LUMTORVO-68607 format. One record per residue: residue number from 1; residue in one letter; x, y, z of N, C-alpha, C, O in turn. Coordinates in Angstrom, 2 decimals. Example, Ala and Ser with C-alpha at 12.3 -4.5 7.8 and 13.67 -1.06 7.14 Angstrom:
2
     n   res        nX        nY        nZ       caX       caY       caZ        cX        cY        cZ        oX        oY        oZ
     1     A     13.19     -5.69      7.80     12.30     -4.50      7.80     13.20     -3.30      7.80     14.24     -3.32      8.46
     2     S     12.85     -2.25      7.08     13.67     -1.06      7.14     12.90      0.03      7.87     13.41      1.14      8.04
END
This chain:
95
     n   res        nX        nY        nZ       caX       caY       caZ        cX        cY        cZ        oX        oY        oZ
     1     M   -116.73     18.53     76.61   -117.58     17.62     75.85   -116.84     17.04     74.64   -116.92     15.84     74.36
     2     A   -116.12     17.91     73.93   -115.40     17.45     72.74   -114.30     16.47     73.12   -114.03     15.52     72.39
     3     E   -113.66     16.71     74.29   -112.61     15.79     74.71   -113.18     14.42     75.04   -112.56     13.40     74.77
     4     M   -114.38     14.40     75.62   -115.03     13.12     75.91   -115.35     12.38     74.62   -115.21     11.16     74.55
     5     M   -115.78     13.12     73.59   -116.08     12.49     72.29   -114.81     11.97     71.64   -114.84     10.91     71.00
     6     M   -113.71     12.68     71.78   -112.45     12.19     71.20   -111.97     10.94     71.95   -111.45     10.01     71.34
     7     L   -112.15     10.92     73.27   -111.80      9.71     74.01   -112.71      8.55     73.61   -112.25      7.40     73.54
     8     A   -113.97      8.83     73.35   -114.88      7.79     72.87   -114.45      7.33     71.48   -114.53      6.14     71.18
     9     A   -114.00      8.25     70.64   -113.52      7.89     69.31   -112.29      6.99     69.41   -112.14      6.06     68.61
    10     V   -111.43      7.25     70.37   -110.26      6.40     70.59   -110.72      5.00     71.00   -110.21      4.00     70.49
    11     G   -111.67      4.94     71.93   -112.18      3.64     72.37   -112.81      2.86     71.25   -112.61      1.65     71.13
    12     V   -113.59      3.54     70.42   -114.23      2.86     69.29   -113.18      2.41     68.28   -113.31      1.33     67.70
    13     A   -112.15      3.22     68.07   -111.08      2.82     67.14   -110.33      1.59     67.66   -109.90      0.75     66.87
    14     V   -110.17      1.49     68.97   -109.53      0.30     69.55   -110.41     -0.93     69.31   -109.91     -1.99     68.93
    15     V   -111.72     -0.78     69.52   -112.64     -1.89     69.27   -112.62     -2.26     67.78   -112.64     -3.44     67.43
    16     D   -112.58     -1.24     66.91   -112.50     -1.50     65.47   -111.23     -2.26     65.12   -111.26     -3.16     64.27
    17     A   -110.12     -1.91     65.75   -108.86     -2.62     65.50   -108.96     -4.08     65.94   -108.44     -4.97     65.27
    18     I   -109.62     -4.31     67.05   -109.80     -5.70     67.52   -110.66     -6.48     66.54   -110.36     -7.63     66.21
    19     L   -111.75     -5.85     66.06   -112.61     -6.52     65.07   -111.83     -6.83     63.79   -111.98     -7.90     63.21
    20     A   -111.01     -5.88     63.35   -110.22     -6.09     62.14   -109.19     -7.21     62.35   -108.93     -7.98     61.43
    21     A   -108.62     -7.30     63.55   -107.66     -8.37     63.83   -108.34     -9.73     63.82   -107.79    -10.71     63.32
    22     V   -109.54     -9.80     64.38   -110.29    -11.06     64.36   -110.63    -11.44     62.92   -110.53    -12.60     62.54
    23     L   -111.02    -10.45     62.12   -111.29    -10.72     60.71   -110.04    -11.23     60.01   -110.11    -12.16     59.20
    24     L   -108.91    -10.65     60.31   -107.66    -11.08     59.70   -107.37    -12.54     60.03   -106.93    -13.30     59.17
    25     V   -107.61    -12.93     61.27   -107.40    -14.33     61.67   -108.38    -15.25     60.94   -107.98    -16.30     60.43
    26     L   -109.65    -14.87     60.90   -110.65    -15.70     60.22   -110.34    -15.84     58.74   -110.43    -16.94     58.18
    27     Y   -109.97    -14.74     58.10   -109.67    -14.80     56.67   -108.40    -15.59     56.40   -108.30    -16.27     55.37
    28     S   -107.43    -15.52     57.30   -106.22    -16.32     57.09   -106.51    -17.81     57.24   -105.95    -18.63     56.52
    29     R   -107.40    -18.17     58.17   -107.82    -19.57     58.28   -108.55    -20.01     57.02   -108.32    -21.11     56.52
    30     N   -109.44    -19.16     56.52   -110.15    -19.49     55.28   -109.19    -19.65     54.12   -109.35    -20.55     53.29
    31     F   -108.18    -18.78     54.06   -107.22    -18.87     52.96   -106.43    -20.17     53.04   -106.13    -20.78     52.01
    32     S   -106.08    -20.60     54.24   -105.30    -21.85     54.36   -106.12    -23.06     53.94   -105.56    -24.08     53.52
    33     K   -107.45    -22.97     54.06   -108.31    -24.09     53.65   -108.70    -24.00     52.18   -108.69    -25.00     51.47
    34     V   -109.06    -22.80     51.71   -109.65    -22.64     50.38   -108.62    -22.33     49.31   -108.70    -22.86     48.20
    35     R   -107.65    -21.49     49.63   -106.62    -21.04     48.67   -107.22    -20.34     47.45   -106.67    -20.43     46.35
    36     A   -108.33    -19.67     47.63   -108.96    -18.94     46.53   -108.41    -17.51     46.47   -108.06    -16.94     47.50
    37     P   -108.32    -16.94     45.27   -107.76    -15.59     45.13   -108.56    -14.51     45.87   -107.97    -13.54     46.35
    38     F   -109.86    -14.66     45.98   -110.63    -13.62     46.66   -110.31    -13.55     48.15   -110.49    -12.50     48.77
    39     T   -109.84    -14.65     48.73   -109.47    -14.60     50.15   -108.21    -13.77     50.37   -108.02    -13.20     51.45
    40     V   -107.36    -13.70     49.35   -106.19    -12.83     49.45   -106.66    -11.37     49.53   -106.11    -10.58     50.30
    41     G   -107.64    -11.02     48.73   -108.21     -9.68     48.78   -108.84     -9.37     50.13   -108.69     -8.27     50.66
    42     L   -109.54    -10.35     50.69   -110.13    -10.17     52.01   -109.05     -9.99     53.08   -109.20     -9.18     53.99
    43     L   -107.98    -10.76     52.96   -106.86    -10.60     53.89   -106.26     -9.20     53.79   -105.94     -8.59     54.81
    44     M   -106.11     -8.71     52.59   -105.55     -7.38     52.40   -106.46     -6.30     52.99   -105.99     -5.37     53.63
    45     V   -107.76     -6.43     52.76   -108.71     -5.45     53.30   -108.68     -5.46     54.82   -108.62     -4.40     55.45
    46     A   -108.71     -6.64     55.42   -108.68     -6.74     56.88   -107.37     -6.19     57.44   -107.37     -5.50     58.46
    47     G   -106.26     -6.49     56.78   -104.98     -5.97     57.23   -104.89     -4.46     57.13   -104.37     -3.80     58.04
    48     L   -105.39     -3.92     56.03   -105.37     -2.46     55.87   -106.29     -1.77     56.86   -105.96     -0.70     57.37
    49     L   -107.44     -2.36     57.14   -108.33     -1.79     58.15   -107.70     -1.83     59.54   -107.86     -0.90     60.33
    50     L   -106.99     -2.90     59.83   -106.29     -3.00     61.11   -105.23     -1.90     61.21   -105.15     -1.20     62.23
    51     L   -104.42     -1.74     60.17   -103.40     -0.69     60.18   -104.02      0.70     60.28   -103.50      1.55     61.00
    52     Q   -105.11      0.93     59.57   -105.78      2.24     59.62   -106.27      2.54     61.03   -106.13      3.67     61.50
    53     N   -106.84      1.56     61.69   -107.35      1.80     63.04   -106.23      1.99     64.05   -106.36      2.81     64.96
    54     L   -105.15      1.25     63.91   -104.01      1.46     64.80   -103.41      2.84     64.61   -103.03      3.50     65.57
    55     L   -103.32      3.28     63.36   -102.83      4.62     63.08   -103.79      5.68     63.62   -103.35      6.71     64.13
    56     A   -105.09      5.44     63.51   -106.08      6.38     64.04   -105.96      6.50     65.55   -106.01      7.61     66.09
    57     V   -105.79      5.38     66.25   -105.63      5.43     67.70   -104.40      6.24     68.07   -104.45      7.09     68.96
    58     Y   -103.30      5.99     67.38   -102.07      6.75     67.64   -102.28      8.24     67.37   -101.89      9.08     68.18
    59     A   -102.89      8.56     66.23   -103.10      9.96     65.88   -104.04     10.65     66.86   -103.78     11.78     67.27
    60     Y   -105.11      9.99     67.24   -106.04     10.61     68.18   -105.39     10.85     69.52   -105.61     11.89     70.15
    61     M   -104.58      9.91     69.97   -103.96     10.05     71.29   -102.86     11.11     71.30   -102.72     11.85     72.27
    62     T   -102.08     11.18     70.24   -100.96     12.12     70.24   -101.36     13.53     69.82   -100.70     14.50     70.20
    63     M   -102.42     13.65     69.04   -102.80     14.98     68.53   -104.18     15.41     69.01   -104.81     16.25     68.37
    64     M   -104.66     14.86     70.12   -106.00     15.17     70.58   -106.18     16.67     70.84   -107.24     17.23     70.56
    65     E   -105.15     17.32     71.38   -105.26     18.75     71.67   -105.30     19.59     70.40   -105.83     20.70     70.41
    66     S   -104.76     19.07     69.31   -104.72     19.82     68.05   -106.00     19.69     67.24   -106.24     20.50     66.33
    67     F   -106.83     18.70     67.54   -108.06     18.50     66.78   -109.05     19.60     67.13   -109.23     19.93     68.30
    68     P   -109.70     20.18     66.12   -110.76     21.16     66.44   -111.91     20.47     67.17   -112.26     19.33     66.86
    69     S   -112.50     21.17     68.12   -113.57     20.56     68.91   -114.79     20.24     68.05   -115.54     19.33     68.38
    70     A   -114.99     20.97     66.98   -116.14     20.71     66.10   -115.96     19.41     65.32   -116.93     18.88     64.77
    71     M   -114.76     18.90     65.26   -114.49     17.69     64.48   -114.77     16.41     65.28   -114.92     15.34     64.70
    72     A   -114.84     16.51     66.59   -114.99     15.34     67.46   -116.23     14.51     67.16   -116.11     13.28     67.07
    73     P   -117.42     15.11     66.99   -118.58     14.25     66.71   -118.47     13.52     65.38   -118.93     12.38     65.25
    74     Y   -117.86     14.15     64.40   -117.70     13.51     63.09   -116.70     12.36     63.16   -116.90     11.31     62.55
    75     T   -115.64     12.57     63.91   -114.64     11.51     64.10   -115.27     10.31     64.78   -115.06      9.17     64.38
    76     L   -116.05     10.57     65.81   -116.73      9.49     66.52   -117.72      8.78     65.60   -117.80      7.55     65.60
    77     G   -118.48      9.55     64.83   -119.46      8.96     63.90   -118.81      8.09     62.85   -119.29      7.00     62.56
    78     I   -117.72      8.55     62.29   -117.00      7.77     61.28   -116.52      6.46     61.88   -116.66      5.40     61.25
    79     N   -115.97      6.51     63.08   -115.49      5.28     63.73   -116.64      4.34     64.07   -116.49      3.13     63.97
    80     L   -117.79      4.89     64.48   -118.93      4.04     64.79   -119.44      3.32     63.54   -119.76      2.14     63.59
    81     F   -119.53      4.04     62.42   -119.98      3.41     61.18   -118.98      2.37     60.69   -119.38      1.33     60.17
    82     E   -117.69      2.63     60.86   -116.69      1.64     60.48   -116.82      0.40     61.37   -116.68     -0.72     60.89
    83     G   -117.07      0.61     62.64   -117.27     -0.52     63.55   -118.48     -1.35     63.16   -118.45     -2.57     63.24
    84     L   -119.54     -0.68     62.75   -120.73     -1.40     62.29   -120.40     -2.22     61.05   -120.81     -3.38     60.94
    85     A   -119.67     -1.63     60.10   -119.29     -2.36     58.89   -118.39     -3.56     59.23   -118.56     -4.64     58.66
    86     L   -117.45     -3.36     60.14   -116.59     -4.48     60.54   -117.38     -5.57     61.25   -117.10     -6.76     61.07
    87     A   -118.36     -5.18     62.05   -119.19     -6.18     62.73   -120.01     -7.00     61.73   -120.16     -8.21     61.90
    88     V   -120.53     -6.34     60.69   -121.27     -7.06     59.65   -120.33     -8.02     58.91   -120.70     -9.17     58.64
    89     M   -119.13     -7.56     58.58   -118.17     -8.43     57.91   -117.79     -9.61     58.79   -117.66    -10.74     58.32
    90     L   -117.60     -9.35     60.08   -117.25    -10.43     61.00   -118.40    -11.42     61.15   -118.16    -12.63     61.22
    91     Y   -119.61    -10.94     61.19   -120.77    -11.83     61.28   -120.86    -12.72     60.05   -121.07    -13.93     60.16
    92     S   -120.68    -12.12     58.87   -120.78    -12.92     57.65   -119.59    -13.89     57.51   -119.75    -14.98     56.95
    93     A   -118.43    -13.51     58.00   -117.27    -14.41     57.93   -117.42    -15.56     58.92   -116.92    -16.66     58.68
    94     W   -118.10    -15.33     60.01   -118.27    -16.34     61.04   -119.25    -17.43     60.60   -119.20    -18.56     61.10
    95     Q   -120.14    -17.09     59.68   -121.18    -18.06     59.23   -120.58    -19.12     58.35   -121.29    -20.01     57.89
END
């Protein structure tokens, strides 16, 4: 069961990385049009979230056997909440 949750956490982290990459593209387009300082901050946040999710996918895949089984639901929950936050950010950036 815990291994299935860790695989689900990997899948959610991949989706989160895709959402962060789309945000990075949208924010870079906004920056090229607006040139406002706050868009630089948004670019940095999106880039850091992308890097964090790519690192999480790598860590989950390479160290899955080392993770305690009790940690799997929390890892999945954290990734799900991050995905929700990224989806809200993407929705607001798309408007």
